[in-house]
C-alpha positions in Angstrom: 0.0 0.1 0.1 2.8 2.4 1.1 5.0 1.5 -2.2 2.1 2.4 -4.4 1.2 5.8 -2.9 5.2 6.3 -3.1 5.1 5.3 -6.9 1.9 8.1 -7.5 3.8 10.9 -5.4 7.0 10.3 -7.7 5.0 10.1 -10.9 3.1 13.1 -9.5 6.4 15.2 -8.6 8.1 14.0 -11.9 4.7 16.0 -14.0 4.7 19.0 -12.0 8.4 19.1 -12.8 8.1 18.3 -16.7 5.6 21.1 -16.4 7.1 23.8 -14.6 10.6 23.0 -16.9 8.6 23.5 -20.0 6.6 26.5 -18.8 9.7 28.1 -17.9 11.3 28.1 -21.2 7.8 28.1 -23.2 8.6 32.0 -24.5 12.7 31.3 -26.0 11.7 27.6 -27.2 9.2 29.3 -29.2 11.2 32.0 -30.5 13.7 28.9 -31.5 11.2 27.2 -33.4 10.1 30.0 -35.2 14.1 30.7 -36.0 14.8 27.2 -36.9 11.9 27.1 -39.5 13.1 30.3 -40.7 16.1 29.1 -41.8 14.5 25.9 -43.1 12.3 27.9 -45.3 14.5 30.5 -45.9 17.5 28.4 -47.2 14.9 26.4 -49.2 14.0 29.1 -50.8 17.6 30.5 -51.7 18.2 27.0 -52.8 15.0 26.7 -55.1 16.4 29.9 -56.8 20.0 29.2 -57.2 21.1 25.2 -57.6 18.4 23.3 -56.2 17.3 20.0 -59.1 14.5 17.5 -59.7 14.8 14.0 -60.1 14.1 13.1 -64.0 14.7 16.7 -64.8 17.1 18.8 -66.9 19.8 20.1 -64.9 19.1 24.0 -64.3 22.9 24.9 -64.0 25.9 22.7 -65.0 27.1 20.7 -61.1 30.4 21.1 -60.0 32.0 18.9 -56.9 32.3 21.0 -54.1 34.5 18.8 -52.0 36.7 15.7 -53.0 35.1 12.4 -52.5 35.1 8.7 -54.2 31.9 6.9 -55.5 30.8 4.2 -57.5 29.5 5.2 -60.9 26.6 3.4 -61.2 25.7 4.2 -64.7 29.4 3.1 -65.8 28.9 -0.5 -63.5 24.9 -0.8 -64.7 26.2 -0.8 -68.8 28.9 -3.2 -67.5 26.5 -5.6 -66.1 24.5 -5.6 -68.9 26.9 -6.2 -71.6 28.2 -9.3 -69.4 24.9 -10.4 -69.0 24.0 -10.5 -73.0 26.7 -12.7 -73.6 24.6 -15.2 -72.0 22.1 -15.9 -75.1 20.2 -18.6 -73.0 21.0 -21.8 -71.3 20.1 -24.8 -73.4 19.1 -28.0 -71.7 19.5 -31.4 -73.0 16.2 -33.6 -72.3 17.2 -36.8 -70.0 14.4 -39.0 -71.9 14.8 -38.1 -75.3 15.9 -41.4 -76.6 12.9 -43.1 -74.7 10.1 -40.9 -75.9 11.8 -41.3 -79.6 11.1 -45.2 -79.5 7.8 -44.4 -78.2 6.9 -42.2 -80.8 7.9 -44.4 -83.3 5.8 -47.1 -81.6 2.8 -45.0 -82.2 3.8 -44.5 -85.9 3.6 -47.7 -86.5 0.0 -48.4 -85.2 -1.1 -45.1 -86.9 -3.1 -46.2 -90.6 -4.2 -42.8 -91.8 -4.8 -40.7 -88.9 -2.6 -39.2 -86.1 -5.0 -39.1 -82.9 -2.4 -37.2 -80.7 -1.6 -34.6 -83.9 2.1 -35.3 -83.2 3.0 -35.8 -87.0 2.1 -33.8 -89.9 -0.1 -35.2 -92.5 2.7 -35.2 -95.3 4.5 -37.5 -93.5 1.7 -40.2 -92.4 0.4 -40.1 -96.1 3.9 -40.8 -97.5 4.7 -43.6 -95.2 1.1 -45.4 -96.0 2.2 -45.0 -99.5 4.7 -47.9 -98.8 4.5 -51.4 -98.1 3.8 -53.1 -94.8 7.2 -54.9 -94.6 8.8 -51.6 -96.3 7.6 -49.4 -93.7 8.5 -51.7 -91.0 12.0 -51.4 -92.6 11.7 -47.7 -92.8 10.6 -47.3 -89.1 13.6 -49.9 -87.7 16.0 -47.8 -89.7 14.9 -44.3 -87.9 15.5 -45.9 -84.6 19.3 -47.4 -85.4 19.8 -44.0 -86.8 18.2 -42.0 -83.6 20.5 -44.2 -81.3 23.6 -43.6 -83.2 22.8 -39.8 -83.3 22.1 -39.5 -80.1 25.3 -41.0 -79.1 27.3 -39.0 -81.5 25.6 -35.7 -80.3 25.8 -36.3 -76.7 29.1 -34.4 -76.0 28.9 -31.7 -79.0 28.0 -28.3 -79.4 23.7 -28.7 -79.2 23.4 -25.3 -80.7 25.3 -26.4 -83.9 22.3 -26.8 -86.4 24.7 -27.5 -89.5 26.7 -30.7 -87.6 23.6 -32.2 -86.3 22.5 -32.3 -90.1 25.7 -34.0 -91.0 25.4 -36.5 -88.5 21.9 -37.5 -89.6 23.2 -37.4 -93.4 25.8 -39.1 -93.0 24.4 -42.4 -91.2 21.3 -42.2 -93.4 23.5 -42.7 -96.4 24.9 -45.2 -95.1 21.9 -47.1 -95.6 21.8 -47.4 -98.6 18.3 -46.1 -99.4 16.8 -45.0 -102.6 16.9 -41.2 -102.8 12.9 -40.6 -102.0 13.7 -43.2 -99.0 16.4 -41.2 -97.8 14.4 -38.0 -97.9 11.4 -39.7 -96.2 13.3 -40.7 -93.5 15.5 -37.6 -92.9 12.1 -35.9 -92.6 11.3 -38.4 -90.3 14.0 -38.2 -88.2 13.8 -34.2 -87.9 9.9 -34.5 -86.5 11.6 -36.9 -84.1 14.1 -34.8 -82.6 12.9 -31.6 -83.2 12.1 -30.8 -79.7 14.8 -32.4 -78.0 16.4 -29.5 -77.1 15.6 -26.3 -75.4 15.9 -23.2 -73.6 15.5 -22.9 -69.8 14.5 -19.4 -68.6 14.7 -19.8 -65.2 18.5 -21.2 -65.4 19.1 -18.5 -68.2 17.9 -15.7 -65.5 20.0 -17.5 -62.7 23.0 -17.6 -65.1 23.0 -14.0 -66.2 22.4 -12.7 -62.6 25.6 -14.7 -61.9 27.5 -13.1 -64.4 26.3 -9.8 -63.6 27.0 -9.5 -59.7 30.4 -10.9 -60.4 31.2 -7.4 -62.6 32.8 -5.5 -60.0 31.3 -2.0 -59.3 33.2 1.1 -61.6 35.1 3.5 -58.3 35.5 7.1 -59.8 37.1 10.0 -57.6 35.9 13.7 -57.8 38.2 16.5 -57.1 36.9 19.6 -55.8 35.5 21.1 -59.4 34.9 18.6 -61.5 32.2 18.3 -63.6 29.1 16.1 -62.2 26.3 16.8 -64.8 26.2 19.5 -67.5 23.6 22.0 -67.9 20.5 20.6 -69.9 21.5 16.6 -69.1 18.8 14.7 -67.3 19.3 14.1 -63.8 18.7 10.8 -62.8 18.7 9.0 -59.3 22.4 8.2 -59.2 23.2 11.4 -60.1 20.9 13.1 -57.7 22.3 11.0 -54.9 25.8 12.4 -56.0 24.5 15.4 -56.0 23.0 15.4 -52.2 26.3 14.1 -51.5 27.8 17.1 -52.4 25.5 19.4 -50.7 23.0 20.4 -53.8 19.7 20.4 -52.6 16.8 18.5 -54.2 13.6 20.9 -55.4 11.4 19.5 -52.5 10.1 21.5 -49.4 12.6 20.3 -46.5 9.8 18.7 -44.2 12.6 16.6 -42.7 14.2 19.7 -41.4 11.0 21.2 -40.1 10.3 17.9 -38.2 14.0 18.2 -36.6 13.1 21.6 -35.4 10.1 20.6 -33.7 11.8 17.6 -31.7 14.6 19.4 -30.3 12.4 22.1 -29.0 10.8 19.0 -27.3 14.1 17.7 -26.2 16.4 20.2 -25.4 15.2 21.4 -22.2 15.6 18.1 -21.0 18.4 17.6 -22.4 20.2 20.7 -20.6 18.3 19.7 -17.6 20.2 15.9 -17.6 23.6 17.4 -18.8 24.0 19.7 -16.2 22.8 17.4 -13.3 19.8 19.3 -12.3 21.8 22.5 -10.6 19.6 25.5 -11.0 21.9 27.9 -8.6 23.6 29.6 -11.8 21.7 28.3 -14.5 21.3 31.1 -17.5 18.1 32.3 -18.3 16.2 30.3 -21.2 16.2 33.8 -23.3 20.0 33.5 -23.5 19.8 30.1 -24.2 17.6 30.3 -27.2 19.8 33.5 -28.3 23.2 31.7 -28.2 21.6 28.8 -30.5 19.6 30.7 -32.9 23.1 33.1 -33.6 24.7 29.5 -33.7 22.0 28.1 -36.8 21.9 31.5 -38.7 26.1 31.7 -38.6 25.9 28.3 -39.8 23.5 29.0 -42.8 25.3 31.9 -43.8 28.4 30.4 -44.1 27.0 27.5 -45.9 25.5 30.1 -48.8 29.1 31.9 -48.9 30.8 28.1 -50.0 32.6 28.7 -46.4 30.5 25.8 -44.8 32.5 25.0 -41.8 32.6 28.6 -40.0 30.6 30.6 -38.2 31.0 28.4 -34.9 33.1 31.0 -33.3 30.0 33.4 -32.5 27.8 31.3 -31.0 30.8 30.0 -29.1 31.9 33.3 -28.0 29.0 34.7 -26.9 28.2 31.3 -24.8 31.0 32.0 -22.4 30.8 35.5 -22.1 27.1 35.2 -21.0 26.8 31.7 -19.3 28.4 29.4 -16.7 31.3 27.5 -18.6 30.0 24.2 -17.7 26.2 25.4 -19.0 28.3 27.1 -22.0 30.0 24.0 -23.2 26.8 22.0 -23.4 24.7 24.5 -25.3 27.5 25.4 -27.7 27.6 21.7 -28.7 23.7 21.8 -28.8 23.5 24.6 -31.1 25.8 23.8 -33.5 25.4 20.0 -33.9 22.0 20.7 -34.7 22.2 23.5 -36.6 23.9 20.8 -39.1 20.7 18.8 -39.6 18.7 22.3 -40.3 21.0 23.4 -43.3 19.4 21.2 -45.7 22.2 22.3 -48.4 25.1 20.8 -46.3 27.2 17.8 -47.8 27.9 15.2 -46.1 31.6 15.9 -45.6 30.6 19.7 -44.7 28.3 18.0 -41.6 31.4 16.0 -40.5 33.3 19.2 -41.2 31.0 20.9 -39.1 30.2 18.6 -36.4 34.4 17.9 -35.4 34.9 21.8 -35.5 32.2 22.6 -33.0 33.3 20.4 -30.4 37.5 21.6 -31.3 35.6 25.5 -30.6 33.8 24.1 -27.7 36.7 22.7 -25.7 39.0 26.1 -27.1 36.1 28.2 -25.6 35.9 26.6 -22.5 39.6 27.4 -21.9 40.5 30.5 -24.0 37.3 32.0 -22.5 37.7 31.6 -19.3 39.1 34.9 -17.5 38.2 37.9 -19.4 40.0 41.2 -18.0 38.9 43.8 -20.3 37.7 44.7 -23.6 41.4 44.1 -25.2 41.9 41.6 -23.9 38.2 40.1 -25.2 39.8 40.9 -28.5 42.8 39.0 -28.4 41.1 35.8 -27.5 38.9 36.0 -29.9 41.6 36.8 -32.7 43.7 33.9 -31.5 40.9 31.5 -31.3 39.9 32.7 -34.7 43.4 31.6 -36.0 43.1 28.4 -34.1 40.1 27.3 -35.7 41.0 28.2 -39.3 44.0 26.5 -39.2 42.3 23.5 -37.0 40.5 22.6 -40.3 43.6 22.0 -42.4 43.7 18.6 -40.6 40.1 18.2 -40.0 39.5 18.2 -44.2 42.8 16.5 -44.6 41.4 13.2 -42.8 38.2 13.6 -44.9 40.3 13.3 -48.3 40.7 16.7 -48.9 43.8 17.3 -51.5 46.4 18.9 -48.6 49.7 18.5 -51.2 52.7 21.0 -51.3 51.0 22.8 -53.9 48.0 23.6 -51.8 50.2 25.0 -48.8 52.7 26.5 -50.9 53.4 30.3 -49.3 54.2 32.3 -52.0 52.1 32.5 -54.3 49.7 31.6 -51.7 48.3 28.5 -52.1 44.4 27.5 -52.3 44.5 25.5 -48.9 45.5 29.1 -46.9 43.2 31.1 -49.2 40.5 28.6 -47.9 41.6 29.0 -44.1 41.7 33.2 -44.7 37.7 33.0 -45.8 37.0 30.4 -42.8 39.1 33.5 -40.6 37.1 36.2 -42.1 33.7 35.1 -41.6 34.4 34.0 -38.1 35.9 37.4 -37.0 33.3 39.5 -38.8 30.4 37.4 -37.3 31.7 36.7 -33.5 32.8 41.0 -33.8 29.3 41.8 -34.5 27.5 39.3 -32.5 29.9 40.2 -29.3 28.6 44.3 -30.5 25.2 43.6 -30.3 25.3 41.6 -27.2 25.0 44.8 -24.9 22.2 46.1 -26.4 20.1 43.1 -26.1 21.7 41.2 -23.3 18.6 43.1 -20.7 15.8 41.6 -23.3 17.5 37.7 -23.1 18.3 38.0 -19.6 21.8 37.9 -19.9 24.7 39.1 -17.5 27.7 39.1 -20.0 31.7 39.3 -18.6 31.8 43.0 -20.2 28.5 43.9 -18.4 30.6 43.0 -15.1 33.4 45.0 -15.7 31.5 48.0 -16.5 29.2 48.0 -13.4 32.5 47.3 -11.4 34.1 50.0 -12.9 34.6 52.8 -10.4 33.1 55.2 -12.8 29.7 53.5 -12.8 27.0 56.0 -12.1 26.0 54.0 -8.9 29.5 53.5 -7.5 30.0 57.0 -8.1 27.5 57.9 -5.9 27.8 55.8 -3.4 31.6 56.8 -3.1 30.1 60.6 -2.6 27.1 60.0 -0.2 28.7 56.9 1.6 32.1 56.4 1.7 32.7 54.1 4.3 30.1 51.8 3.0 31.7 52.3 -0.7 35.4 51.2 0.9 33.7 48.5 3.0 32.3 47.1 -0.5 35.3 47.4 -2.6 37.2 45.1 0.3 34.6 42.5 0.2 34.8 42.3 -3.7 38.6 42.0 -3.5 38.0 39.6 -0.9 35.7 37.5 -3.1 37.7 38.0 -6.2 40.5 36.2 -4.5 38.4 33.7 -2.5 36.5 33.0 -6.0 39.3 32.4 -7.9 40.9 29.5 -5.6 37.4 28.1 -5.6 37.0 28.2 -9.7 33.6 30.4 -9.0 32.8 33.1 -11.2 35.2 35.7 -9.8 33.4 38.6 -12.2 30.1 38.0 -10.7 31.2 37.6 -7.1 33.1 40.9 -7.4 30.1 42.8 -9.2 27.8 41.6 -6.7 30.2 42.6 -3.4 30.4 46.1 -5.1 26.4 46.9 -4.9 25.1 44.4 -2.2 24.9 47.4 0.3 23.9 50.3 -1.9 20.7 50.4 0.0 22.9 52.3 2.7 22.5 55.4 0.4 19.3 56.3 1.5 20.5 56.6 5.3 24.1 56.5 5.5 24.8 57.7 8.8 22.4 54.8 10.2 25.9 52.5 9.3 28.8 52.8 11.6 31.2 52.6 8.8 29.8 55.9 7.4 30.1 57.8 11.2 33.9 58.7 10.8 34.3 58.3 14.8 31.6 60.6 15.4 28.4 60.6 16.9 26.4 57.1 16.8 22.8 57.8 16.0 21.3 55.0 17.6 22.4 56.0 20.7 19.5 58.7 20.5 16.8 56.2 18.8 14.9 52.9 20.2 16.5 50.0 18.9 13.3 48.9 17.3 13.7 52.0 15.2 17.2 51.1 14.7 17.0 47.8 13.7 14.3 49.0 11.0 16.1 51.5 9.7 19.3 48.8 9.3 16.9 46.1 8.1 15.4 48.2 5.1 18.6 48.6 3.6 17.8 45.6 1.7 14.5 46.7 -0.1 16.0 50.4 -0.3 18.9 48.5 -2.5 16.4 46.6 -4.7 14.7 50.0 -5.3 18.2 51.7 -6.3 18.9 49.3 -8.4 15.4 48.9 -10.1 16.0 52.7 -10.9 19.4 52.1 -11.9 18.6 49.2 -14.1 20.8 46.7 -12.4 20.6 43.1 -13.7 18.8 40.4 -11.8 21.5 38.8 -10.7 23.3 41.7 -8.6 19.5 42.2 -7.2 20.1 38.8 -5.7 23.0 39.7 -4.0 21.6 42.4 -2.9 18.3 40.6 -1.3 20.3 37.6 -0.2 23.5 38.7 1.1 21.9 38.7 5.0 19.6 35.8 4.1 16.9 35.8 7.2 19.5 36.3 10.2 18.5 38.7 12.9 20.1 41.5 14.5 21.1 40.2 17.9 22.6 43.0 19.3 19.3 45.7 18.9 16.7 42.5 20.3 18.8 42.1 23.4 18.6 46.0 23.6 15.0 46.4 23.0 14.6 43.4 25.6 16.7 44.8 28.2 14.8 48.3 28.4 11.7 46.4 28.9 10.6 46.5 25.6 7.7 43.8 24.5 8.9 42.7 20.9 9.1 39.8 18.8 12.3 38.1 17.4 10.9 38.3 13.9 10.7 42.2 13.9 14.8 42.0 14.4 15.3 39.3 11.4 15.7 40.3 7.8 13.4 39.1 5.1 15.4 37.1 3.2 15.1 35.0 1.1 18.1 32.7 2.4 21.0 32.6 -0.3 19.9 31.0 -3.3 23.8 30.2 -5.2 26.7 29.6 -4.2 28.0 33.0 -4.8 25.3 34.9 -2.7 26.1 32.3 0.1 29.8 32.8 -0.5 28.8 36.6 -0.5 27.0 36.5 3.1 29.9 34.3 4.7 32.5 37.0 3.7 30.4 39.9 4.7 29.8 38.5 7.9 33.4 37.1 8.4 34.8 40.6 7.4 32.5 42.4 9.8 33.5 39.4 13.0 36.6 40.1 11.9 36.9 44.1 11.9 34.9 43.9 15.8 37.7 41.3 17.1 40.7 43.0 15.3 42.1 44.1 18.5 42.1 40.5 20.1 43.8 39.1 16.6 47.3 38.3 17.8 47.7 35.1 15.2 46.3 32.8 12.5 44.8 30.3 15.0 42.7 33.3 16.3 41.4 34.2 12.9 41.0 30.7 11.8 38.7 30.5 15.1 36.6 33.5 13.9 36.1 32.1 10.5 35.1 28.6 12.0 32.3 30.4 14.4 30.7 32.5 11.6 30.8 29.6 9.0 28.9 27.4 12.2 26.8 30.0 13.4 25.3 30.3 9.6 25.3 26.6 8.6 23.3 26.3 12.5 20.9 29.0 11.4 20.2 26.9 8.3 21.3 30.0 6.2 23.2 27.8 3.9 20.3 25.1 3.6 19.4 26.1 -0.1 23.1 25.8 -1.7 24.6 23.0 -2.8 28.2 23.3 -0.9 29.9 20.2 -0.3 31.9 19.4 2.7 35.3 19.4 0.8 34.1 23.2 -0.7 33.5 24.0 2.7 36.6 23.3 3.9 38.2 25.1 0.8 36.4 27.9 1.8 37.4 28.5 5.1 41.1 28.0 3.9 40.6 30.5 1.4 39.0 33.0 3.9 42.1 32.8 5.9 44.6 33.2 3.5 42.8 36.3 2.0 42.0 37.6 5.6 45.6 36.9 6.6 46.7 39.0 3.4 44.5 42.2 4.2 44.7 42.1 8.4 48.8 41.4 8.3 50.6 43.2 11.0 54.2 43.9 11.1 55.8 43.6 14.6 59.0 45.8 14.9 61.8 45.2 17.5 62.0 47.8 20.2 65.3 49.7 19.8 67.0 50.3 23.0 68.6 53.8 24.0 
C-alpha cells in the first residue's frame, strides 16, 4: 500500500517538474522554433532559386564537385553488367528421356493407319509413309530407330546449338543405309520431326546465370576532385546523379519537411537534455532567453556560412557569446547542442561539410572553455577572439585532410599563396566578422534576453559606474567596505574556481541600500556621534533592515541586472540583529524576534552564499581586530561565523559540499591574512 502511494507521489512530482520546466522556457523555445523554421524555409527558397534540382528533369545549371570524394559510378557499372549478361544468349538443356520418347513416338507411328490421334505428326509425313508397303514401312521405321540411337550417341558431347553439325550426322548415317533417294528424304524428314523437340532454352536457368554473371562484375569506382563536373546543364538528373548531388550538398527541389520535423523534435528534447547534462543544478543556470539566443545565433551563422561557400565557419560567434554570458559548464553543452543541431537544419549541407561542422564544433567548444575562462578587459577579449579564430581556421586543415581533401605542398605553398590558405582565410574572415558583430550586439540586447555578460560585469564594477560614484560620494565608508569585500570575493572565488567577475560585481553593489540613510551605519559615522544611541532599538533595527529593500529599489532605478539584485536581497538571508533585539528586551520592550530579522530570502546560489560568509566574517574580523594575535585566532573567528550560519540554516538552499566548505575556510583565512596582517617591529633600546 505504501509502495503504491510512493509510486503515485513520484509520478505526480515528475509531471509537476516537467510542467514547470517547459512552462519556464516556453517563450524562448517558441523563438527558437520560429528561428529554426525560418532558417530552413529561407534556405530552401534560396536553394530553389539557385542550385536545387529535380530527379528526372534537366539540370538547371552545371554542377561541379564542392569537396573531393570517392563514389561508385552506378551508370557505368550497370552498363558493364548489361554487357556481361547479354553474352548469355540462353541456357540450353538436353532432355534426359529423349531416346525413350523417340522410341515411343515411333511405336505410335507403327500403329497409326491413316490418322494421327495425338496430332504429333504432319499429315504429309503420314501420307508418305502409308504409300509404302507394310514391310517397307516397318524397315524404314527400324532404320529410323537405329539412326536415332547413333545420333544421340554422336551428339551427346557436341554443341547442341550447332544445327549444321547435327544435319551432317543425320545425313551421314542415313546415306550409309543404301536407301533410294526418295526413301532417304522421307527418313530425314521423319528424323527431323522425331528429334526437333529434344533441346530447349530454360528461362529460369538463363535468368540465374545472367544474374551470376552480373554480380561478378566489380563496381566501377571513381574519384571526384573539387571542381570536377558532375552533370552538365540540360542533362537529365538520374536517381544516382541526384544522390551524388545531395552528397555534395546540392538541394533537391522538394520542401524540407524532414528538417521542419527535426526543429520541432529539438524543441521538445532541448530542455530535458540541458537539465540532464547539467545534473539538474539550477543555482547559476543561465536564462532560457540567453540559451535561445546562443543556439539561434549558431543556426543563423552556420546557414550564412554555407551559402557563402565557407561551410564549417560561423561557429566562433555562438561559442564566444555562450562563454561570455553563461557559466562554463552550461556554455559547453549549449555550444555543442546549438552547433550540432544546426547541421540538420541546413538542407544544402554535404556529408563532408556535416562532418567538418561536427568536429569543428567540438574543437571550438573545448578551445573556448579554456581560452575564454577569464576576460580582464575588452582588449583582452579582442585578443582572445583573434587567437581563437586563427586556431580554428588552421585546425580545419587537418580535419579536411582526414576527410580526403587534397592537402599537398602545392596547396600549402606560401608564395604564391596556396588554395588551402585561401580557404583558411575565408574561414578566418567570416568567423571574425560574425563574432565581433555578435559581441557588439550583446550589450544592447542582454537586458531583453536575461544575459549578464562578463563585459557588463566589468562595466558595472568600474569606479566610473554612476551608482558606485554616488556611493563613493554619499557613503564613503560603505563604498570602501564594498571594495574590500569585492577584493576578498575575487581572491576567494579564484581559489574555488567560481565566477570571480560575478562575485566582485555583486560585492560592490550588495550594500547600495545604505545610500538612503548612510549615517545609520557605523562605517559612515567617521568616529562621530552614533545615531542609534538617541533612538529606540526597534527603530534602529527597522532602519538597518530596510537597506535591503531600499537597495532593490535603487537597483531597479538604475537598471541593474537581476543577478546583482540577488546579491542585494540574499547577502543577509534571514539573519537577525541580535544586538538590537537584546537591547530592546533589556529596556523592557515587548517585541518579537522576527521584527529584528531580515526578510530574506536565504542565499539561493553559491555566489550569494559565499558573499554572505565574506560579509559576516569581515564584520566579525573588524569587531575582533584588537583581539586577533595570530592565524589561529582568525581561524577560530571564521569557524565560528560559518558554524553560526550553518546552525541558522542560512546555507540550506545551497549545494556546498563538505570539501568545498573546507576549501572556503582555507581561502577565507588566506585572504584575511593578506588584508589583516600586522608588522611587529623590534623595539630599539636607547
